[in-house]
PDB file with SEQRES, HELIX, SHEET and CRYST1 records, atoms N, CA, C and O in Angstrom:
SEQRES   1 A   84  MET PHE GLN VAL ASN ASN ASN GLY HIS LEU THR PHE ASN          
SEQRES   2 A   84  GLN PRO SER SER VAL SER ILE PRO THR SER PHE PRO SER          
SEQRES   3 A   84  TYR GLY SER ARG ASP ILE ILE ALA GLY LEU TRP THR PHE          
SEQRES   4 A   84  LEU ASP ASN ARG GLU ARG GLY VAL VAL SER TYR ASN GLN          
SEQRES   5 A   84  TYR ILE SER GLY ASN VAL LEU THR GLN ALA THR GLN ASP          
SEQRES   6 A   84  ILE ASN THR TYR PHE PRO ASN LEU ASN PHE THR ALA SER          
SEQRES   7 A   84  TRP VAL PHE VAL ALA THR                                      
HELIX    1 AA1 ASN A   57  TYR A   69  1                                  13    
SHEET    1 AA1 3 PHE A   2  VAL A   4  0                                        
SHEET    2 AA1 3 LEU A  10  PHE A  12 -1                                        
SHEET    3 AA1 3 ILE A  32  ILE A  33 -1                                        
SHEET    1 AA2 2 TYR A  50  TYR A  53  0                                        
SHEET    2 AA2 2 VAL A  80  ALA A  83 -1                                        
CRYST1    1.000    1.000    1.000  90.00  90.00  90.00 P 1           1          
ATOM      1  N   MET A   1       0.864  -1.180  -0.040  1.00  0.00           N  
ATOM      2  CA  MET A   1      -0.021   0.001  -0.006  1.00  0.00           C  
ATOM      3  C   MET A   1       0.916   1.200  -0.033  1.00  0.00           C  
ATOM      4  O   MET A   1       2.012   1.149   0.527  1.00  0.00           O  
ATOM      5  N   PHE A   2       0.481   2.292  -0.693  1.00  0.00           N  
ATOM      6  CA  PHE A   2       1.215   3.532  -0.693  1.00  0.00           C  
ATOM      7  C   PHE A   2       0.245   4.688  -0.574  1.00  0.00           C  
ATOM      8  O   PHE A   2      -0.950   4.552  -0.840  1.00  0.00           O  
ATOM      9  N   GLN A   3       0.790   5.851  -0.161  1.00  0.00           N  
ATOM     10  CA  GLN A   3      -0.002   7.067   0.049  1.00  0.00           C  
ATOM     11  C   GLN A   3       0.435   8.094  -0.969  1.00  0.00           C  
ATOM     12  O   GLN A   3       1.623   8.316  -1.201  1.00  0.00           O  
ATOM     13  N   VAL A   4      -0.603   8.736  -1.593  1.00  0.00           N  
ATOM     14  CA  VAL A   4      -0.360   9.880  -2.412  1.00  0.00           C  
ATOM     15  C   VAL A   4      -0.476  11.075  -1.460  1.00  0.00           C  
ATOM     16  O   VAL A   4      -1.554  11.368  -0.942  1.00  0.00           O  
ATOM     17  N   ASN A   5       0.666  11.767  -1.236  1.00  0.00           N  
ATOM     18  CA  ASN A   5       0.664  12.893  -0.329  1.00  0.00           C  
ATOM     19  C   ASN A   5       0.429  14.209  -1.127  1.00  0.00           C  
ATOM     20  O   ASN A   5       0.654  14.261  -2.337  1.00  0.00           O  
ATOM     21  N   ASN A   6      -0.021  15.247  -0.426  1.00  0.00           N  
ATOM     22  CA  ASN A   6      -0.453  16.468  -1.005  1.00  0.00           C  
ATOM     23  C   ASN A   6       0.711  17.314  -1.565  1.00  0.00           C  
ATOM     24  O   ASN A   6       0.449  18.383  -2.116  1.00  0.00           O  
ATOM     25  N   ASN A   7       1.927  16.902  -1.452  1.00  0.00           N  
ATOM     26  CA  ASN A   7       3.034  17.659  -1.976  1.00  0.00           C  
ATOM     27  C   ASN A   7       3.755  16.985  -3.227  1.00  0.00           C  
ATOM     28  O   ASN A   7       4.888  17.306  -3.584  1.00  0.00           O  
ATOM     29  N   GLY A   8       3.046  16.104  -3.797  1.00  0.00           N  
ATOM     30  CA  GLY A   8       3.562  15.509  -5.027  1.00  0.00           C  
ATOM     31  C   GLY A   8       4.489  14.338  -4.811  1.00  0.00           C  
ATOM     32  O   GLY A   8       5.216  13.996  -5.744  1.00  0.00           O  
ATOM     33  N   HIS A   9       4.523  13.727  -3.720  1.00  0.00           N  
ATOM     34  CA  HIS A   9       5.321  12.531  -3.475  1.00  0.00           C  
ATOM     35  C   HIS A   9       4.507  11.377  -2.922  1.00  0.00           C  
ATOM     36  O   HIS A   9       3.407  11.565  -2.401  1.00  0.00           O  
ATOM     37  N   LEU A  10       5.044  10.220  -3.038  1.00  0.00           N  
ATOM     38  CA  LEU A  10       4.418   9.016  -2.579  1.00  0.00           C  
ATOM     39  C   LEU A  10       5.230   8.389  -1.460  1.00  0.00           C  
ATOM     40  O   LEU A  10       6.459   8.338  -1.499  1.00  0.00           O  
ATOM     41  N   THR A  11       4.499   7.914  -0.461  1.00  0.00           N  
ATOM     42  CA  THR A  11       5.148   7.153   0.630  1.00  0.00           C  
ATOM     43  C   THR A  11       4.471   5.875   0.799  1.00  0.00           C  
ATOM     44  O   THR A  11       3.319   5.726   0.392  1.00  0.00           O  
ATOM     45  N   PHE A  12       5.147   4.905   1.402  1.00  0.00           N  
ATOM     46  CA  PHE A  12       4.624   3.558   1.557  1.00  0.00           C  
ATOM     47  C   PHE A  12       4.217   3.312   3.014  1.00  0.00           C  
ATOM     48  O   PHE A  12       4.921   3.725   3.936  1.00  0.00           O  
ATOM     49  N   ASN A  13       3.086   2.643   3.217  1.00  0.00           N  
ATOM     50  CA  ASN A  13       2.603   2.264   4.472  1.00  0.00           C  
ATOM     51  C   ASN A  13       1.920   3.325   5.324  1.00  0.00           C  
ATOM     52  O   ASN A  13       1.006   3.009   6.084  1.00  0.00           O  
ATOM     53  N   GLN A  14       2.331   4.521   5.213  1.00  0.00           N  
ATOM     54  CA  GLN A  14       1.805   5.609   6.016  1.00  0.00           C  
ATOM     55  C   GLN A  14       1.950   6.968   5.300  1.00  0.00           C  
ATOM     56  O   GLN A  14       2.918   7.174   4.568  1.00  0.00           O  
ATOM     57  N   PRO A  15       1.036   7.857   5.498  1.00  0.00           N  
ATOM     58  CA  PRO A  15       1.079   9.159   4.859  1.00  0.00           C  
ATOM     59  C   PRO A  15       2.269  10.026   5.458  1.00  0.00           C  
ATOM     60  O   PRO A  15       2.811   9.705   6.516  1.00  0.00           O  
ATOM     61  N   SER A  16       2.619  11.067   4.770  1.00  0.00           N  
ATOM     62  CA  SER A  16       3.656  12.001   5.235  1.00  0.00           C  
ATOM     63  C   SER A  16       3.028  13.388   5.444  1.00  0.00           C  
ATOM     64  O   SER A  16       2.272  13.889   4.611  1.00  0.00           O  
ATOM     65  N   SER A  17       3.377  13.982   6.599  1.00  0.00           N  
ATOM     66  CA  SER A  17       2.868  15.306   6.850  1.00  0.00           C  
ATOM     67  C   SER A  17       3.921  16.394   6.499  1.00  0.00           C  
ATOM     68  O   SER A  17       3.658  17.577   6.717  1.00  0.00           O  
ATOM     69  N   VAL A  18       5.032  16.038   5.993  1.00  0.00           N  
ATOM     70  CA  VAL A  18       6.101  17.050   5.579  1.00  0.00           C  
ATOM     71  C   VAL A  18       5.552  17.907   4.503  1.00  0.00           C  
ATOM     72  O   VAL A  18       5.131  17.389   3.469  1.00  0.00           O  
ATOM     73  N   SER A  19       5.531  19.192   4.687  1.00  0.00           N  
ATOM     74  CA  SER A  19       5.011  20.047   3.673  1.00  0.00           C  
ATOM     75  C   SER A  19       6.041  20.776   2.841  1.00  0.00           C  
ATOM     76  O   SER A  19       5.678  21.337   1.807  1.00  0.00           O  
ATOM     77  N   ILE A  20       7.320  20.801   3.235  1.00  0.00           N  
ATOM     78  CA  ILE A  20       8.349  21.436   2.446  1.00  0.00           C  
ATOM     79  C   ILE A  20       9.400  20.405   2.126  1.00  0.00           C  
ATOM     80  O   ILE A  20       9.852  19.678   3.010  1.00  0.00           O  
ATOM     81  N   PRO A  21       9.801  20.333   0.849  1.00  0.00           N  
ATOM     82  CA  PRO A  21      10.818  19.399   0.464  1.00  0.00           C  
ATOM     83  C   PRO A  21      12.141  19.566   1.225  1.00  0.00           C  
ATOM     84  O   PRO A  21      12.588  20.691   1.448  1.00  0.00           O  
ATOM     85  N   THR A  22      12.729  18.520   1.598  1.00  0.00           N  
ATOM     86  CA  THR A  22      14.023  18.457   2.380  1.00  0.00           C  
ATOM     87  C   THR A  22      15.010  17.627   1.676  1.00  0.00           C  
ATOM     88  O   THR A  22      14.676  16.892   0.747  1.00  0.00           O  
ATOM     89  N   SER A  23      16.267  17.733   2.115  1.00  0.00           N  
ATOM     90  CA  SER A  23      17.348  16.958   1.497  1.00  0.00           C  
ATOM     91  C   SER A  23      17.192  15.459   1.895  1.00  0.00           C  
ATOM     92  O   SER A  23      16.733  15.108   2.982  1.00  0.00           O  
ATOM     93  N   PHE A  24      17.603  14.625   0.944  1.00  0.00           N  
ATOM     94  CA  PHE A  24      17.629  13.195   1.224  1.00  0.00           C  
ATOM     95  C   PHE A  24      18.863  12.849   1.961  1.00  0.00           C  
ATOM     96  O   PHE A  24      19.870  13.510   1.703  1.00  0.00           O  
ATOM     97  N   PRO A  25      18.927  11.892   2.855  1.00  0.00           N  
ATOM     98  CA  PRO A  25      17.814  11.007   3.214  1.00  0.00           C  
ATOM     99  C   PRO A  25      17.067  11.702   4.359  1.00  0.00           C  
ATOM    100  O   PRO A  25      17.607  11.799   5.461  1.00  0.00           O  
ATOM    101  N   SER A  26      15.890  12.169   4.139  1.00  0.00           N  
ATOM    102  CA  SER A  26      15.096  12.868   5.087  1.00  0.00           C  
ATOM    103  C   SER A  26      14.178  11.860   5.885  1.00  0.00           C  
ATOM    104  O   SER A  26      13.704  12.185   6.974  1.00  0.00           O  
ATOM    105  N   TYR A  27      13.954  10.691   5.342  1.00  0.00           N  
ATOM    106  CA  TYR A  27      13.039   9.724   5.986  1.00  0.00           C  
ATOM    107  C   TYR A  27      13.821   8.537   6.632  1.00  0.00           C  
ATOM    108  O   TYR A  27      13.193   7.571   7.066  1.00  0.00           O  
ATOM    109  N   GLY A  28      15.073   8.591   6.697  1.00  0.00           N  
ATOM    110  CA  GLY A  28      15.851   7.462   7.273  1.00  0.00           C  
ATOM    111  C   GLY A  28      15.595   6.223   6.467  1.00  0.00           C  
ATOM    112  O   GLY A  28      16.072   6.129   5.336  1.00  0.00           O  
ATOM    113  N   SER A  29      14.869   5.273   6.988  1.00  0.00           N  
ATOM    114  CA  SER A  29      14.616   3.935   6.323  1.00  0.00           C  
ATOM    115  C   SER A  29      13.259   3.916   5.590  1.00  0.00           C  
ATOM    116  O   SER A  29      12.914   2.894   4.996  1.00  0.00           O  
ATOM    117  N   ARG A  30      12.480   5.015   5.615  1.00  0.00           N  
ATOM    118  CA  ARG A  30      11.171   5.040   4.989  1.00  0.00           C  
ATOM    119  C   ARG A  30      11.432   5.311   3.519  1.00  0.00           C  
ATOM    120  O   ARG A  30      12.196   6.200   3.144  1.00  0.00           O  
ATOM    121  N   ASP A  31      10.704   4.433   2.630  1.00  0.00           N  
ATOM    122  CA  ASP A  31      10.764   4.583   1.228  1.00  0.00           C  
ATOM    123  C   ASP A  31       9.904   5.670   0.753  1.00  0.00           C  
ATOM    124  O   ASP A  31       8.796   5.852   1.257  1.00  0.00           O  
ATOM    125  N   ILE A  32      10.388   6.443  -0.246  1.00  0.00           N  
ATOM    126  CA  ILE A  32       9.622   7.556  -0.820  1.00  0.00           C  
ATOM    127  C   ILE A  32       9.932   7.654  -2.328  1.00  0.00           C  
ATOM    128  O   ILE A  32      11.058   7.436  -2.775  1.00  0.00           O  
ATOM    129  N   ILE A  33       8.876   7.991  -3.084  1.00  0.00           N  
ATOM    130  CA  ILE A  33       9.048   8.340  -4.498  1.00  0.00           C  
ATOM    131  C   ILE A  33       8.697   9.828  -4.607  1.00  0.00           C  
ATOM    132  O   ILE A  33       7.557  10.222  -4.362  1.00  0.00           O  
ATOM    133  N   ALA A  34       9.694  10.653  -4.978  1.00  0.00           N  
ATOM    134  CA  ALA A  34       9.527  12.071  -4.959  1.00  0.00           C  
ATOM    135  C   ALA A  34       9.843  12.725  -6.318  1.00  0.00           C  
ATOM    136  O   ALA A  34      10.593  13.697  -6.399  1.00  0.00           O  
ATOM    137  N   GLY A  35       9.285  12.195  -7.313  1.00  0.00           N  
ATOM    138  CA  GLY A  35       9.556  12.655  -8.688  1.00  0.00           C  
ATOM    139  C   GLY A  35       9.124  14.097  -8.886  1.00  0.00           C  
ATOM    140  O   GLY A  35       9.799  14.824  -9.615  1.00  0.00           O  
ATOM    141  N   LEU A  36       8.067  14.538  -8.295  1.00  0.00           N  
ATOM    142  CA  LEU A  36       7.518  15.922  -8.424  1.00  0.00           C  
ATOM    143  C   LEU A  36       7.276  16.553  -7.121  1.00  0.00           C  
ATOM    144  O   LEU A  36       6.321  17.318  -6.987  1.00  0.00           O  
ATOM    145  N   TRP A  37       8.139  16.266  -6.069  1.00  0.00           N  
ATOM    146  CA  TRP A  37       7.923  16.873  -4.783  1.00  0.00           C  
ATOM    147  C   TRP A  37       8.074  18.398  -4.816  1.00  0.00           C  
ATOM    148  O   TRP A  37       9.103  18.890  -5.279  1.00  0.00           O  
ATOM    149  N   THR A  38       7.079  19.163  -4.338  1.00  0.00           N  
ATOM    150  CA  THR A  38       7.117  20.569  -4.375  1.00  0.00           C  
ATOM    151  C   THR A  38       6.450  21.079  -3.089  1.00  0.00           C  
ATOM    152  O   THR A  38       5.916  20.312  -2.288  1.00  0.00           O  
ATOM    153  N   PHE A  39       6.504  22.370  -2.933  1.00  0.00           N  
ATOM    154  CA  PHE A  39       5.833  22.965  -1.773  1.00  0.00           C  
ATOM    155  C   PHE A  39       4.412  23.326  -2.185  1.00  0.00           C  
ATOM    156  O   PHE A  39       4.147  24.400  -2.725  1.00  0.00           O  
ATOM    157  N   LEU A  40       3.511  22.389  -1.911  1.00  0.00           N  
ATOM    158  CA  LEU A  40       2.143  22.545  -2.233  1.00  0.00           C  
ATOM    159  C   LEU A  40       1.272  22.050  -1.082  1.00  0.00           C  
ATOM    160  O   LEU A  40       1.407  20.915  -0.626  1.00  0.00           O  
ATOM    161  N   ASP A  41       0.384  22.917  -0.626  1.00  0.00           N  
ATOM    162  CA  ASP A  41      -0.540  22.594   0.435  1.00  0.00           C  
ATOM    163  C   ASP A  41      -1.939  22.731  -0.036  1.00  0.00           C  
ATOM    164  O   ASP A  41      -2.447  23.844  -0.173  1.00  0.00           O  
ATOM    165  N   ASN A  42      -2.584  21.615  -0.291  1.00  0.00           N  
ATOM    166  CA  ASN A  42      -3.972  21.632  -0.725  1.00  0.00           C  
ATOM    167  C   ASN A  42      -4.918  21.085   0.275  1.00  0.00           C  
ATOM    168  O   ASN A  42      -5.969  20.559  -0.091  1.00  0.00           O  
ATOM    169  N   ARG A  43      -4.583  21.187   1.546  1.00  0.00           N  
ATOM    170  CA  ARG A  43      -5.456  20.655   2.536  1.00  0.00           C  
ATOM    171  C   ARG A  43      -6.733  21.426   2.685  1.00  0.00           C  
ATOM    172  O   ARG A  43      -7.759  20.838   3.027  1.00  0.00           O  
ATOM    173  N   GLU A  44      -6.719  22.784   2.431  1.00  0.00           N  
ATOM    174  CA  GLU A  44      -7.872  23.534   2.456  1.00  0.00           C  
ATOM    175  C   GLU A  44      -8.739  23.530   1.206  1.00  0.00           C  
ATOM    176  O   GLU A  44      -9.966  23.627   1.226  1.00  0.00           O  
ATOM    177  N   ARG A  45      -7.969  23.407   0.089  1.00  0.00           N  
ATOM    178  CA  ARG A  45      -8.594  23.531  -1.215  1.00  0.00           C  
ATOM    179  C   ARG A  45      -7.753  22.776  -2.222  1.00  0.00           C  
ATOM    180  O   ARG A  45      -6.532  22.934  -2.210  1.00  0.00           O  
ATOM    181  N   GLY A  46      -8.328  21.971  -3.087  1.00  0.00           N  
ATOM    182  CA  GLY A  46      -7.666  21.230  -4.090  1.00  0.00           C  
ATOM    183  C   GLY A  46      -7.886  19.760  -3.915  1.00  0.00           C  
ATOM    184  O   GLY A  46      -8.401  19.266  -2.912  1.00  0.00           O  
ATOM    185  N   VAL A  47      -7.443  19.069  -4.999  1.00  0.00           N  
ATOM    186  CA  VAL A  47      -7.684  17.677  -5.059  1.00  0.00           C  
ATOM    187  C   VAL A  47      -6.419  16.954  -5.650  1.00  0.00           C  
ATOM    188  O   VAL A  47      -5.827  17.398  -6.633  1.00  0.00           O  
ATOM    189  N   VAL A  48      -6.060  15.860  -5.015  1.00  0.00           N  
ATOM    190  CA  VAL A  48      -5.083  14.967  -5.646  1.00  0.00           C  
ATOM    191  C   VAL A  48      -5.852  13.791  -6.209  1.00  0.00           C  
ATOM    192  O   VAL A  48      -6.544  13.078  -5.483  1.00  0.00           O  
ATOM    193  N   SER A  49      -5.724  13.597  -7.509  1.00  0.00           N  
ATOM    194  CA  SER A  49      -6.454  12.509  -8.189  1.00  0.00           C  
ATOM    195  C   SER A  49      -5.456  11.422  -8.590  1.00  0.00           C  
ATOM    196  O   SER A  49      -4.265  11.697  -8.737  1.00  0.00           O  
ATOM    197  N   TYR A  50      -5.942  10.175  -8.770  1.00  0.00           N  
ATOM    198  CA  TYR A  50      -5.085   9.121  -9.264  1.00  0.00           C  
ATOM    199  C   TYR A  50      -5.951   8.135 -10.065  1.00  0.00           C  
ATOM    200  O   TYR A  50      -7.175   8.065  -9.946  1.00  0.00           O  
ATOM    201  N   ASN A  51      -5.201   7.372 -10.901  1.00  0.00           N  
ATOM    202  CA  ASN A  51      -5.795   6.283 -11.675  1.00  0.00           C  
ATOM    203  C   ASN A  51      -4.879   5.168 -11.789  1.00  0.00           C  
ATOM    204  O   ASN A  51      -3.677   5.409 -11.893  1.00  0.00           O  
ATOM    205  N   GLN A  52      -5.302   3.976 -11.781  1.00  0.00           N  
ATOM    206  CA  GLN A  52      -4.458   2.819 -12.061  1.00  0.00           C  
ATOM    207  C   GLN A  52      -4.846   2.097 -13.374  1.00  0.00           C  
ATOM    208  O   GLN A  52      -6.021   1.859 -13.654  1.00  0.00           O  
ATOM    209  N   TYR A  53      -3.842   1.773 -14.135  1.00  0.00           N  
ATOM    210  CA  TYR A  53      -4.134   1.106 -15.448  1.00  0.00           C  
ATOM    211  C   TYR A  53      -3.436  -0.317 -15.426  1.00  0.00           C  
ATOM    212  O   TYR A  53      -2.306  -0.526 -14.985  1.00  0.00           O  
ATOM    213  N   ILE A  54      -4.281  -1.255 -15.967  1.00  0.00           N  
ATOM    214  CA  ILE A  54      -3.755  -2.584 -16.123  1.00  0.00           C  
ATOM    215  C   ILE A  54      -3.799  -3.061 -17.582  1.00  0.00           C  
ATOM    216  O   ILE A  54      -3.376  -4.172 -17.904  1.00  0.00           O  
ATOM    217  N   SER A  55      -4.332  -2.173 -18.467  1.00  0.00           N  
ATOM    218  CA  SER A  55      -4.320  -2.471 -19.911  1.00  0.00           C  
ATOM    219  C   SER A  55      -4.548  -1.167 -20.668  1.00  0.00           C  
ATOM    220  O   SER A  55      -5.013  -0.173 -20.110  1.00  0.00           O  
ATOM    221  N   GLY A  56      -4.212  -1.201 -21.930  1.00  0.00           N  
ATOM    222  CA  GLY A  56      -4.521  -0.031 -22.786  1.00  0.00           C  
ATOM    223  C   GLY A  56      -3.371   0.769 -23.206  1.00  0.00           C  
ATOM    224  O   GLY A  56      -2.230   0.311 -23.153  1.00  0.00           O  
ATOM    225  N   ASN A  57      -3.652   2.039 -23.653  1.00  0.00           N  
ATOM    226  CA  ASN A  57      -2.611   2.851 -24.257  1.00  0.00           C  
ATOM    227  C   ASN A  57      -1.599   3.319 -23.230  1.00  0.00           C  
ATOM    228  O   ASN A  57      -0.424   3.489 -23.555  1.00  0.00           O  
ATOM    229  N   VAL A  58      -2.037   3.534 -21.981  1.00  0.00           N  
ATOM    230  CA  VAL A  58      -1.117   4.002 -20.950  1.00  0.00           C  
ATOM    231  C   VAL A  58      -0.035   2.957 -20.737  1.00  0.00           C  
ATOM    232  O   VAL A  58       1.135   3.334 -20.668  1.00  0.00           O  
ATOM    233  N   LEU A  59      -0.340   1.679 -20.628  1.00  0.00           N  
ATOM    234  CA  LEU A  59       0.626   0.666 -20.403  1.00  0.00           C  
ATOM    235  C   LEU A  59       1.524   0.604 -21.685  1.00  0.00           C  
ATOM    236  O   LEU A  59       2.739   0.486 -21.529  1.00  0.00           O  
ATOM    237  N   THR A  60       1.010   0.673 -22.895  1.00  0.00           N  
ATOM    238  CA  THR A  60       1.786   0.669 -24.082  1.00  0.00           C  
ATOM    239  C   THR A  60       2.779   1.807 -24.071  1.00  0.00           C  
ATOM    240  O   THR A  60       3.963   1.613 -24.348  1.00  0.00           O  
ATOM    241  N   GLN A  61       2.294   3.010 -23.745  1.00  0.00           N  
ATOM    242  CA  GLN A  61       3.262   4.136 -23.688  1.00  0.00           C  
ATOM    243  C   GLN A  61       4.292   4.019 -22.622  1.00  0.00           C  
ATOM    244  O   GLN A  61       5.434   4.435 -22.817  1.00  0.00           O  
ATOM    245  N   ALA A  62       3.931   3.469 -21.501  1.00  0.00           N  
ATOM    246  CA  ALA A  62       4.984   3.259 -20.416  1.00  0.00           C  
ATOM    247  C   ALA A  62       5.988   2.274 -20.840  1.00  0.00           C  
ATOM    248  O   ALA A  62       7.181   2.484 -20.618  1.00  0.00           O  
ATOM    249  N   THR A  63       5.580   1.214 -21.435  1.00  0.00           N  
ATOM    250  CA  THR A  63       6.476   0.200 -21.945  1.00  0.00           C  
ATOM    251  C   THR A  63       7.477   0.787 -23.020  1.00  0.00           C  
ATOM    252  O   THR A  63       8.682   0.541 -22.973  1.00  0.00           O  
ATOM    253  N   GLN A  64       6.928   1.536 -23.940  1.00  0.00           N  
ATOM    254  CA  GLN A  64       7.773   2.199 -24.954  1.00  0.00           C  
ATOM    255  C   GLN A  64       8.747   3.201 -24.360  1.00  0.00           C  
ATOM    256  O   GLN A  64       9.915   3.247 -24.745  1.00  0.00           O  
ATOM    257  N   ASP A  65       8.255   4.014 -23.406  1.00  0.00           N  
ATOM    258  CA  ASP A  65       9.176   5.071 -22.751  1.00  0.00           C  
ATOM    259  C   ASP A  65      10.262   4.372 -21.971  1.00  0.00           C  
ATOM    260  O   ASP A  65      11.412   4.791 -22.101  1.00  0.00           O  
ATOM    261  N   ILE A  66      10.023   3.376 -21.193  1.00  0.00           N  
ATOM    262  CA  ILE A  66      11.073   2.711 -20.401  1.00  0.00           C  
ATOM    263  C   ILE A  66      12.014   2.062 -21.359  1.00  0.00           C  
ATOM    264  O   ILE A  66      13.225   2.166 -21.166  1.00  0.00           O  
ATOM    265  N   ASN A  67      11.552   1.411 -22.361  1.00  0.00           N  
ATOM    266  CA  ASN A  67      12.545   0.709 -23.275  1.00  0.00           C  
ATOM    267  C   ASN A  67      13.318   1.697 -24.132  1.00  0.00           C  
ATOM    268  O   ASN A  67      14.417   1.390 -24.594  1.00  0.00           O  
ATOM    269  N   THR A  68      12.773   2.844 -24.342  1.00  0.00           N  
ATOM    270  CA  THR A  68      13.486   3.921 -25.041  1.00  0.00           C  
ATOM    271  C   THR A  68      14.636   4.458 -24.246  1.00  0.00           C  
ATOM    272  O   THR A  68      15.739   4.594 -24.775  1.00  0.00           O  
ATOM    273  N   TYR A  69      14.415   4.767 -22.991  1.00  0.00           N  
ATOM    274  CA  TYR A  69      15.406   5.371 -22.091  1.00  0.00           C  
ATOM    275  C   TYR A  69      16.366   4.346 -21.437  1.00  0.00           C  
ATOM    276  O   TYR A  69      17.440   4.693 -20.945  1.00  0.00           O  
ATOM    277  N   PHE A  70      15.926   3.064 -21.454  1.00  0.00           N  
ATOM    278  CA  PHE A  70      16.725   2.023 -20.878  1.00  0.00           C  
ATOM    279  C   PHE A  70      16.760   0.831 -21.886  1.00  0.00           C  
ATOM    280  O   PHE A  70      16.171  -0.220 -21.633  1.00  0.00           O  
ATOM    281  N   PRO A  71      17.458   1.023 -23.019  1.00  0.00           N  
ATOM    282  CA  PRO A  71      17.450   0.104 -24.154  1.00  0.00           C  
ATOM    283  C   PRO A  71      17.943  -1.345 -23.757  1.00  0.00           C  
ATOM    284  O   PRO A  71      17.536  -2.316 -24.396  1.00  0.00           O  
ATOM    285  N   ASN A  72      18.771  -1.479 -22.761  1.00  0.00           N  
ATOM    286  CA  ASN A  72      19.276  -2.773 -22.406  1.00  0.00           C  
ATOM    287  C   ASN A  72      18.294  -3.571 -21.452  1.00  0.00           C  
ATOM    288  O   ASN A  72      18.599  -4.679 -21.012  1.00  0.00           O  
ATOM    289  N   LEU A  73      17.171  -2.977 -21.176  1.00  0.00           N  
ATOM    290  CA  LEU A  73      16.201  -3.520 -20.257  1.00  0.00           C  
ATOM    291  C   LEU A  73      15.063  -4.009 -21.082  1.00  0.00           C  
ATOM    292  O   LEU A  73      14.529  -3.243 -21.884  1.00  0.00           O  
ATOM    293  N   ASN A  74      14.655  -5.246 -20.937  1.00  0.00           N  
ATOM    294  CA  ASN A  74      13.515  -5.810 -21.641  1.00  0.00           C  
ATOM    295  C   ASN A  74      12.303  -5.694 -20.709  1.00  0.00           C  
ATOM    296  O   ASN A  74      11.977  -6.599 -19.940  1.00  0.00           O  
ATOM    297  N   PHE A  75      11.659  -4.534 -20.823  1.00  0.00           N  
ATOM    298  CA  PHE A  75      10.555  -4.157 -19.823  1.00  0.00           C  
ATOM    299  C   PHE A  75       9.181  -4.223 -20.527  1.00  0.00           C  
ATOM    300  O   PHE A  75       9.019  -3.746 -21.650  1.00  0.00           O  
ATOM    301  N   THR A  76       8.267  -4.788 -19.880  1.00  0.00           N  
ATOM    302  CA  THR A  76       6.837  -4.710 -20.288  1.00  0.00           C  
ATOM    303  C   THR A  76       5.989  -4.276 -19.045  1.00  0.00           C  
ATOM    304  O   THR A  76       5.961  -4.980 -18.036  1.00  0.00           O  
ATOM    305  N   ALA A  77       5.330  -3.152 -19.138  1.00  0.00           N  
ATOM    306  CA  ALA A  77       4.514  -2.666 -18.030  1.00  0.00           C  
ATOM    307  C   ALA A  77       3.301  -3.564 -17.892  1.00  0.00           C  
ATOM    308  O   ALA A  77       2.664  -3.945 -18.874  1.00  0.00           O  
ATOM    309  N   SER A  78       2.999  -3.892 -16.643  1.00  0.00           N  
ATOM    310  CA  SER A  78       1.714  -4.706 -16.375  1.00  0.00           C  
ATOM    311  C   SER A  78       0.818  -3.844 -15.467  1.00  0.00           C  
ATOM    312  O   SER A  78      -0.336  -4.215 -15.255  1.00  0.00           O  
ATOM    313  N   TRP A  79       1.293  -2.717 -14.923  1.00  0.00           N  
ATOM    314  CA  TRP A  79       0.498  -1.807 -14.061  1.00  0.00           C  
ATOM    315  C   TRP A  79       1.153  -0.517 -14.072  1.00  0.00           C  
ATOM    316  O   TRP A  79       2.375  -0.404 -13.972  1.00  0.00           O  
ATOM    317  N   VAL A  80       0.292   0.537 -14.202  1.00  0.00           N  
ATOM    318  CA  VAL A  80       0.814   1.947 -14.139  1.00  0.00           C  
ATOM    319  C   VAL A  80      -0.132   2.734 -13.172  1.00  0.00           C  
ATOM    320  O   VAL A  80      -1.358   2.626 -13.194  1.00  0.00           O  
ATOM    321  N   PHE A  81       0.544   3.501 -12.361  1.00  0.00           N  
ATOM    322  CA  PHE A  81      -0.165   4.387 -11.342  1.00  0.00           C  
ATOM    323  C   PHE A  81       0.098   5.849 -11.805  1.00  0.00           C  
ATOM    324  O   PHE A  81       1.257   6.231 -11.963  1.00  0.00           O  
ATOM    325  N   VAL A  82      -0.944   6.656 -12.021  1.00  0.00           N  
ATOM    326  CA  VAL A  82      -0.796   8.050 -12.417  1.00  0.00           C  
ATOM    327  C   VAL A  82      -1.473   8.951 -11.356  1.00  0.00           C  
ATOM    328  O   VAL A  82      -2.667   8.803 -11.095  1.00  0.00           O  
ATOM    329  N   ALA A  83      -0.730   9.859 -10.762  1.00  0.00           N  
ATOM    330  CA  ALA A  83      -1.262  10.770  -9.752  1.00  0.00           C  
ATOM    331  C   ALA A  83      -1.102  12.196 -10.312  1.00  0.00           C  
ATOM    332  O   ALA A  83      -0.054  12.552 -10.851  1.00  0.00           O  
ATOM    333  N   THR A  84      -2.123  12.965 -10.175  1.00  0.00           N  
ATOM    334  CA  THR A  84      -2.133  14.382 -10.609  1.00  0.00           C  
ATOM    335  C   THR A  84      -2.739  15.268  -9.565  1.00  0.00           C  
ATOM    336  O   THR A  84      -2.828  16.480  -9.761  1.00  0.00           O  
TER     337      THR A  84                                                      
END                                                                             
């Protein structure tokens, strides 16, 4: 299980209340995906949306993108998570 936090990052097993990006390793042993971590506070107003894909064009595009940027990897996406 993972949490989509309001500042553009994902954490696993529990949400994060950190509202300002910090230097790594800021979580010690906690895993984090922070591809778009920013200073964003939407607790009073705003929405974080997500969708999961297990088939279709999104999986095809993810497979193509990963194989383009990592040509030595034989990758086929079977699941994609998109948060906005």
